[in-house]
C-alpha positions as CSV (number, residue, x, y, z in Angstrom):
1,M,-60.3,35.7,-44.4
2,N,-58.0,34.1,-41.8
3,R,-54.4,34.9,-42.1
4,H,-51.8,32.4,-40.8
5,W,-48.2,33.3,-40.3
6,I,-46.0,31.0,-42.3
7,P,-42.3,31.0,-41.3
8,R,-39.8,31.7,-44.0
9,P,-37.4,28.8,-44.8
10,S,-33.9,29.4,-43.3
11,T,-31.1,30.3,-45.6
12,T,-28.4,29.4,-43.1
13,S,-26.1,26.7,-44.3
14,R,-25.0,23.8,-42.1
15,R,-21.4,25.1,-42.1
16,Q,-22.5,28.6,-41.0
17,L,-24.8,27.1,-38.3
18,L,-21.9,25.1,-36.8
19,R,-19.6,28.2,-37.0
20,D,-22.2,30.4,-35.3
21,T,-22.9,28.0,-32.5
22,A,-19.3,26.9,-31.8
23,T,-19.0,29.5,-29.1
24,G,-21.9,27.9,-27.4
25,F,-20.3,24.5,-27.4
26,G,-17.1,26.1,-26.2
27,S,-19.0,27.8,-23.4
28,L,-20.4,24.5,-22.3
29,A,-17.0,22.9,-22.3
30,L,-15.5,25.8,-20.4
31,A,-18.3,25.7,-17.8
32,A,-17.7,22.0,-17.2
33,L,-13.9,22.6,-16.9
34,L,-14.4,25.5,-14.5
35,G,-16.8,23.4,-12.5
36,E,-14.2,20.6,-12.1
37,E,-11.6,23.1,-11.0
38,A,-14.0,24.7,-8.6
39,R,-14.9,21.3,-7.1
40,A,-11.2,20.4,-6.9
41,A,-10.4,23.8,-5.2
42,S,-13.3,23.3,-2.8
43,T,-12.0,19.8,-1.8
44,Q,-8.5,21.1,-1.4
45,G,-9.8,23.9,0.7
46,D,-11.5,21.4,3.0
47,A,-8.2,19.5,3.2
48,D,-6.3,22.7,4.1
49,S,-8.7,23.5,6.9
50,D,-8.8,20.0,8.3
51,P,-6.4,17.8,6.3
52,L,-7.2,14.5,8.0
53,A,-11.0,14.9,8.1
54,P,-12.8,12.0,6.4
55,R,-13.3,12.7,2.7
56,S,-15.8,11.2,0.3
57,P,-14.4,8.6,-2.2
58,H,-15.1,9.0,-5.9
59,F,-17.5,6.1,-5.9
60,A,-18.8,3.4,-3.5
61,P,-15.7,1.6,-2.0
62,R,-15.3,-2.0,-1.3
63,A,-12.6,-1.4,1.3
64,K,-12.2,1.4,3.9
65,R,-8.7,0.7,5.1
66,V,-5.5,-1.2,4.1
67,I,-3.0,-3.3,6.1
68,F,0.2,-3.9,4.1
69,L,2.4,-6.8,5.2
70,F,5.8,-5.9,3.7
71,M,8.3,-8.7,3.3
72,H,11.5,-6.7,2.8
73,G,14.2,-8.4,0.8
74,G,12.2,-10.2,-1.9
75,P,10.6,-13.6,-1.0
76,S,11.1,-16.4,-3.5
77,Q,7.9,-17.0,-5.5
78,M,8.8,-20.6,-6.5
79,D,9.5,-21.5,-2.9
80,T,6.3,-20.0,-1.4
81,F,3.1,-19.6,-3.6
82,D,4.1,-20.4,-7.2
83,Y,4.5,-24.1,-7.6
84,K,6.8,-25.2,-10.5
85,P,6.9,-28.9,-11.1
86,L,9.3,-28.6,-14.1
87,L,11.7,-26.7,-11.8
88,Q,11.7,-29.8,-9.6
89,R,12.2,-32.1,-12.5
90,D,15.0,-30.1,-14.2
91,H,17.0,-29.3,-11.1
92,G,20.7,-28.8,-12.0
93,K,20.1,-28.3,-15.7
94,P,20.8,-25.0,-17.6
95,L,18.0,-22.5,-18.0
96,P,16.5,-23.3,-21.4
97,F,16.0,-19.7,-22.4
98,A,17.8,-16.4,-22.1
99,R,17.7,-14.9,-18.6
100,P,17.2,-11.1,-18.0
101,N,19.9,-8.8,-16.7
102,V,19.9,-9.1,-12.9
103,V,21.9,-7.7,-10.1
104,S,24.8,-10.2,-10.0
105,S,27.0,-11.1,-12.9
106,E,26.7,-14.9,-12.4
107,T,23.9,-17.3,-11.7
108,F,24.0,-21.0,-12.3
109,N,21.8,-23.8,-13.2
110,L,18.2,-24.4,-12.2
111,L,17.6,-24.8,-8.4
112,K,14.6,-26.8,-7.3
113,S,12.6,-25.7,-4.3
114,P,13.7,-27.5,-1.1
115,W,10.1,-27.4,0.2
116,A,7.2,-29.6,-0.8
117,F,4.0,-28.1,-2.2
118,R,0.5,-29.4,-1.8
119,Q,-3.0,-28.2,-2.5
120,Y,-5.2,-26.6,0.1
121,G,-8.8,-25.6,0.6
122,E,-11.8,-26.0,-1.7
123,S,-9.9,-23.8,-4.2
124,G,-7.1,-26.3,-4.4
125,M,-4.3,-23.7,-4.1
126,W,-0.7,-24.9,-4.2
127,V,1.2,-23.6,-1.2
128,S,4.7,-24.5,0.0
129,E,5.1,-26.2,3.4
130,L,6.8,-22.9,4.4
131,F,3.4,-21.4,5.1
132,P,1.1,-24.1,6.7
133,E,-1.0,-21.6,8.6
134,V,-1.6,-19.2,5.7
135,A,-2.2,-22.3,3.5
136,S,-5.2,-23.2,5.7
137,L,-6.8,-19.9,4.7
138,V,-6.3,-20.0,0.9
139,D,-10.1,-19.8,0.3
140,D,-10.0,-16.3,1.7
141,I,-7.0,-15.2,-0.4
142,C,-6.5,-13.9,-3.9
143,F,-3.0,-14.8,-5.3
144,I,-1.4,-12.7,-8.1
145,N,1.3,-14.9,-9.5
146,S,2.2,-12.5,-12.4
147,M,3.6,-9.5,-10.6
148,H,6.5,-7.7,-12.2
149,G,8.5,-4.5,-11.5
150,S,11.0,-2.3,-13.2
151,N,14.0,-2.3,-10.9
152,S,16.3,-5.1,-9.7
153,R,17.9,-3.1,-6.9
154,H,16.5,-3.0,-3.4
155,G,16.5,0.8,-3.1
156,G,14.8,1.5,-6.4
157,A,12.4,-1.4,-6.1
158,L,11.3,-0.3,-2.6
159,L,10.6,3.2,-3.8
160,E,8.7,1.9,-6.9
161,L,6.6,-0.4,-4.7
162,H,5.9,2.4,-2.1
163,T,5.7,5.5,-4.3
164,G,5.3,4.4,-7.9
165,S,8.7,5.9,-8.9
166,D,12.1,4.3,-8.6
167,T,13.8,7.5,-9.7
168,F,12.3,10.5,-8.0
169,V,11.0,11.4,-4.5
170,R,7.3,11.0,-4.7
171,P,4.5,10.6,-2.1
172,S,4.1,7.1,-0.7
173,M,1.0,4.9,-1.3
174,G,-0.2,5.4,2.2
175,S,0.1,9.1,1.9
176,W,-1.9,9.2,-1.3
177,I,-4.6,7.1,0.3
178,T,-4.8,9.3,3.3
179,Y,-4.8,12.4,1.1
180,G,-7.7,10.9,-0.8
181,L,-9.8,9.7,2.1
182,G,-8.6,11.3,5.3
183,T,-8.8,9.3,8.5
184,E,-11.7,7.8,10.3
185,N,-10.2,8.8,13.7
186,A,-9.4,12.5,14.4
187,N,-7.2,11.5,17.3
188,M,-4.9,9.3,15.2
189,P,-2.8,9.8,12.0
190,G,-4.2,8.4,8.9
191,F,-1.0,6.4,8.1
192,L,1.1,4.4,10.5
193,T,4.1,2.3,9.6
194,I,5.4,-0.2,12.2
195,G,9.1,-1.0,12.3
196,P,9.9,0.7,9.0
197,T,13.2,0.2,7.2
198,Q,15.8,3.0,7.4
199,S,17.7,1.7,4.3
200,H,16.8,1.3,0.7
201,G,15.0,4.6,0.5
202,G,14.4,4.9,4.2
203,A,11.9,7.5,5.2
204,N,11.1,8.2,1.5
205,N,9.1,5.0,1.5
206,Y,6.6,6.5,3.9
207,S,7.1,10.2,3.1
208,P,4.4,12.6,1.9
209,A,7.0,14.3,-0.4
210,F,5.2,17.3,-1.9
211,L,1.8,16.4,-0.4
212,P,1.0,18.4,2.8
213,A,2.8,17.1,5.9
214,P,-0.2,15.6,7.7
215,F,-0.4,12.9,5.0
216,G,3.0,11.5,5.8
217,G,3.4,8.1,7.6
218,T,4.0,8.2,11.3
219,A,6.7,5.6,12.3
220,V,5.9,3.3,15.2
221,G,9.4,2.2,16.2
222,S,12.0,1.4,13.6
223,V,14.0,-1.5,12.1
224,G,16.2,-3.0,14.8
225,I,13.8,-2.0,17.6
226,P,11.8,-5.0,19.0
227,A,8.1,-4.6,18.5
228,R,7.5,-4.8,22.2
229,D,9.5,-1.5,22.5
230,S,8.1,0.1,19.3
231,K,6.0,3.1,20.3
232,I,5.0,6.4,18.8
233,P,7.6,8.5,20.4
234,F,6.8,11.2,23.0
235,I,3.1,10.4,23.0
236,T,2.7,10.9,26.8
237,N,3.5,14.0,28.9
238,E,3.5,13.3,32.6
239,E,5.2,16.6,33.5
240,T,2.7,19.1,32.1
241,P,-1.0,19.0,32.8
242,R,-3.2,18.8,29.7
243,D,-4.8,22.3,30.2
244,I,-1.4,23.9,30.4
245,Q,-0.3,22.0,27.2
246,R,-3.4,23.4,25.5
247,M,-2.5,26.9,26.5
248,E,1.1,26.4,25.3
249,I,0.0,25.1,21.9
250,D,-2.5,27.9,21.5
251,F,0.2,30.5,22.1
252,L,2.6,28.8,19.7
253,Q,-0.2,28.5,17.1
254,R,-1.0,32.2,17.4
255,M,2.7,33.1,16.7
256,N,2.8,30.7,13.7
257,R,-0.4,32.1,12.2
258,D,0.8,35.7,12.7
259,Q,3.9,34.7,10.7
260,I,1.8,33.3,7.9
261,A,-0.4,36.4,7.9
262,E,2.7,38.6,7.6
263,N,4.7,36.6,5.1
264,G,2.1,34.7,3.1
265,P,1.3,31.0,2.8
266,D,3.9,28.6,4.0
267,R,2.9,24.9,3.6
268,H,5.8,23.7,5.8
269,L,4.7,25.9,8.7
270,E,1.1,25.0,8.2
271,G,2.1,21.4,8.3
272,R,3.9,21.9,11.6
273,I,0.7,23.6,13.0
274,E,-1.3,20.6,12.1
275,S,1.3,18.2,13.5
276,F,1.2,20.0,16.9
277,E,-2.6,19.8,17.0
278,L,-2.6,16.1,16.0
279,A,0.1,15.2,18.5
280,F,-2.0,16.9,21.2
281,R,-5.1,14.9,20.3
282,M,-3.1,11.6,20.0
283,Q,-2.3,11.7,23.7
284,A,-5.9,10.8,24.4
285,E,-5.9,7.6,22.4
286,A,-2.6,6.4,21.0
287,P,-1.1,5.1,24.3
288,D,-4.1,2.7,24.9
289,L,-4.0,1.5,21.3
290,Q,-0.3,0.6,21.6
291,D,-0.9,-1.2,24.9
292,L,-1.6,-4.9,24.2
293,S,-2.0,-5.8,27.9
294,G,-5.8,-5.7,27.6
295,E,-5.9,-8.4,25.0
296,S,-7.0,-11.9,26.1
297,K,-4.4,-14.6,26.6
298,A,-6.1,-16.5,23.8
299,T,-5.6,-13.6,21.4
300,L,-2.0,-13.2,22.4
301,R,-1.4,-16.9,21.9
302,M,-3.2,-16.9,18.5
303,Y,-0.8,-14.2,17.3
304,G,2.2,-16.1,18.6
305,I,3.1,-13.5,21.2
306,D,3.8,-16.3,23.6
307,N,6.5,-17.7,21.4
308,P,9.9,-15.9,20.9
309,V,10.0,-17.0,17.2
310,T,6.7,-15.3,16.3
311,E,6.4,-12.7,19.1
312,D,7.9,-9.8,17.2
313,F,5.8,-9.9,14.0
314,G,2.9,-11.1,16.0
315,R,3.0,-7.9,18.0
316,Q,3.1,-5.9,14.7
317,C,0.1,-7.7,13.3
318,L,-1.9,-7.3,16.5
319,M,-1.1,-3.6,16.6
320,A,-2.2,-3.4,13.0
321,R,-5.5,-4.9,13.8
322,R,-6.0,-2.5,16.8
323,F,-5.0,0.6,14.7
324,S,-7.2,-0.4,11.8
325,E,-10.1,-1.1,14.1
326,A,-9.7,2.3,15.6
327,G,-9.9,4.0,12.2
328,V,-6.4,4.4,10.9
329,R,-6.6,4.3,7.2
330,F,-3.3,2.7,6.2
331,V,-1.1,0.5,8.4
332,Q,2.1,-1.1,7.3
333,C,3.9,-3.9,9.1
334,S,7.5,-4.6,7.9
335,H,9.5,-7.8,8.3
336,T,12.8,-6.0,7.7
337,Y,15.3,-6.8,6.1
338,K,15.3,-10.6,6.0
339,W,14.2,-12.1,2.7
340,D,17.3,-11.4,0.6
341,Q,18.7,-15.0,0.3
342,H,21.6,-14.8,-2.2
343,N,22.8,-17.8,-0.1
344,N,21.5,-20.0,2.7
345,L,18.1,-20.1,1.1
346,Y,16.9,-23.1,3.0
347,R,18.0,-21.9,6.4
348,D,16.9,-18.3,6.1
349,H,13.6,-18.6,4.2
350,S,12.7,-21.3,6.8
351,R,13.4,-18.9,9.6
352,N,11.6,-16.0,8.0
353,A,8.5,-18.0,7.2
354,S,8.3,-19.4,10.7
355,E,8.4,-15.8,12.1
356,V,5.5,-14.5,10.1
357,D,3.2,-17.4,9.1
358,R,1.3,-17.8,12.4
359,P,0.9,-14.0,13.0
360,I,-0.4,-13.4,9.4
361,A,-2.9,-16.2,9.7
362,A,-4.0,-14.9,13.1
363,L,-4.5,-11.4,11.6
364,L,-6.8,-12.8,8.9
365,K,-8.8,-14.9,11.3
366,D,-9.1,-12.1,13.8
367,L,-10.3,-9.6,11.1
368,K,-12.8,-12.1,9.8
369,A,-14.1,-12.9,13.2
370,R,-14.7,-9.2,14.0
371,G,-16.4,-8.5,10.7
372,L,-13.5,-6.3,9.6
373,L,-12.0,-8.4,6.8
374,E,-15.0,-7.5,4.5
375,D,-13.9,-3.9,4.3
376,T,-10.2,-4.2,5.2
377,L,-7.8,-4.9,2.4
378,V,-4.8,-7.0,3.5
379,V,-1.8,-7.0,1.1
380,W,1.3,-9.3,1.3
381,G,4.5,-9.0,-0.7
382,G,8.0,-7.8,-1.2
383,E,9.9,-5.5,-3.6
384,F,10.6,-8.3,-6.1
385,G,11.0,-12.1,-6.5
386,R,14.0,-14.4,-6.9
387,T,15.6,-16.3,-9.8
388,P,14.8,-20.0,-10.4
389,T,18.5,-20.4,-11.1
390,A,21.0,-20.9,-8.3
391,Q,23.3,-18.2,-7.1
392,G,26.2,-20.0,-5.5
393,A,25.4,-23.4,-3.9
394,D,22.2,-22.4,-2.1
395,G,20.8,-19.0,-3.1
396,R,18.7,-17.1,-5.5
397,D,19.3,-13.7,-7.1
398,H,17.0,-10.7,-7.4
399,N,14.2,-11.0,-10.0
400,P,11.8,-8.2,-10.8
401,E,10.5,-10.0,-13.8
402,A,8.2,-12.3,-11.8
403,F,6.9,-12.6,-8.2
404,T,3.8,-13.2,-6.2
405,Y,1.5,-10.9,-4.2
406,W,-1.6,-11.9,-2.4
407,L,-4.6,-9.9,-1.2
408,A,-7.4,-10.7,1.1
409,G,-10.7,-9.0,2.1
410,G,-11.7,-5.6,0.9
411,G,-13.5,-6.6,-2.3
412,V,-11.1,-9.1,-3.9
413,K,-12.2,-12.5,-5.1
414,P,-11.2,-15.1,-2.5
415,G,-9.8,-18.5,-3.5
416,L,-8.4,-17.1,-6.8
417,R,-5.1,-17.6,-8.6
418,Y,-4.6,-14.8,-11.1
419,G,-1.9,-14.7,-13.8
420,A,1.0,-17.0,-14.3
421,T,4.7,-17.2,-14.8
422,D,6.7,-19.4,-17.2
423,D,7.4,-23.1,-16.5
424,Y,10.3,-22.2,-14.2
425,G,9.0,-18.9,-12.6
426,Y,11.5,-16.5,-14.3
427,Y,9.1,-14.3,-16.2
428,S,5.5,-13.3,-15.7
429,I,3.8,-14.2,-19.0
430,E,0.0,-14.3,-18.4
431,K,-2.1,-11.4,-17.2
432,K,0.9,-9.5,-16.1
433,V,0.4,-7.0,-13.2
434,H,2.9,-4.2,-12.7
435,F,3.2,-2.2,-9.4
436,H,1.3,0.6,-11.2
437,D,-1.6,-1.8,-11.8
438,L,-1.5,-3.0,-8.2
439,H,-1.6,0.7,-7.0
440,A,-4.5,1.5,-9.4
441,T,-6.4,-1.6,-8.1
442,I,-5.9,-0.8,-4.4
443,L,-7.1,2.8,-5.0
444,H,-10.1,1.4,-6.9
445,L,-11.1,-0.9,-4.1
446,L,-11.0,2.1,-1.8
447,G,-13.4,4.0,-4.1
448,L,-10.7,6.2,-5.6
449,D,-10.1,6.7,-9.4
450,H,-6.3,6.6,-9.7
451,K,-6.6,9.0,-12.7
452,R,-8.5,11.6,-10.7
453,L,-6.6,11.4,-7.4
454,T,-4.1,14.1,-8.3
455,Y,-2.1,16.9,-6.6
456,R,-0.8,19.9,-8.4
457,Y,2.9,20.6,-7.7
458,A,5.5,22.6,-9.6
459,G,2.9,23.3,-12.3
460,R,2.0,19.7,-13.0
461,D,-0.7,17.3,-11.7
462,F,0.9,14.3,-10.1
463,R,-0.7,11.0,-9.2
464,L,0.4,7.7,-7.6
465,T,0.4,5.8,-10.9
466,D,1.8,8.8,-12.9
467,V,0.8,8.1,-16.5
468,H,0.5,4.3,-16.0
469,G,-1.7,1.8,-14.3
470,E,-4.7,-0.4,-15.2
471,I,-7.2,-1.8,-12.7
472,V,-6.9,-5.5,-12.4
473,T,-10.6,-6.2,-12.9
474,G,-10.1,-10.0,-12.9
475,I,-9.5,-10.0,-9.1
476,L,-12.4,-7.9,-8.2
477,A,-15.3,-9.6,-6.4
């Protein structure tokens, strides 16, 4: 007689089963959490040993590098890239709705744009006659007409644009990007800023703050220094042979490391060690990158370097192309501090646009011709916009409620106009994009998740977008 074992039915209840296995679920969660922490620690360890080494993005990027064309002062959206026919029609009339609180105590009636607009390209983009060269390239550009910020003061607005915070000292956008990705060129910094402002936040706009020192922006010249004279300082040493310099640095580094071994970790001292090493390596490459004499006459002419009006910003844009092509991750060019027209709007906006229009168009054409625009993200904009109402006889006040940014290359949809302002351009009302959203989108295009790109400081994980930011998926190609 065959005997078969028949299992006895379980008497364990569903509640008891869940209770008994809960520790298993908890173990799985703990293992996942510890795995994330281990991976983060491993990544940070790599950064500590070689901070600027290339690092893998979170996912496949559309862009590898960024060129930011910063128009310091606040260009007027309704005079450049946000055409408002009703503003032209209703010139001189009172604003038909409540205006926000702005910097000045008094603004007056509606002020029409003194420049004509017309449509360009297959996309039919409306652009002011202020920017005829850029207008010819609108089919390569993505316009965001619905930008807005949180601060109407230059200082706070500049910090919010560059760091995500208008209140606290935080790492700049370029520092976060370099921290996340490193540099493609070991002989150059990951973040260069050409002709940066020394006001309205000053060095905090390109500072690494609590990030390690190697991720800070390296200034090439400064505001008030002509671009032809803007150089990375002390980059050549004609007095001491290179092998002697190496011996001197090695001796200095041994003393610094002995101090760390004796007193414990010191991120400031470690940052200085890295800065000495990078400065030594830069001598091999930076001088040639800064020297434009090897560029053809046709290239110099295209950038407007043969014209005193366009020479300065043309040099900045050409240097940006050379730095980006050489593997610098983030380059900023600053047209400082010229776009703040509380009066003399026609005179000064005309002058400002004439200085940057041709160089910007040349940069886009040059990047495209070299196959670089596809994976280089070019960003244009200021810290806020202007009011459609007049300030005085011929001026516009600050307006963080609405302004225009545009992007080109690096995975954005070309020939697109995204978002909208009201009939007069005072408020962004459709598909609004805050600076936090812009930051999240730039990081996304670089293959970085803005919620995962964090740095632990003072017991808290910080990120560029803090607790804010949504990716503007509508502009992604």
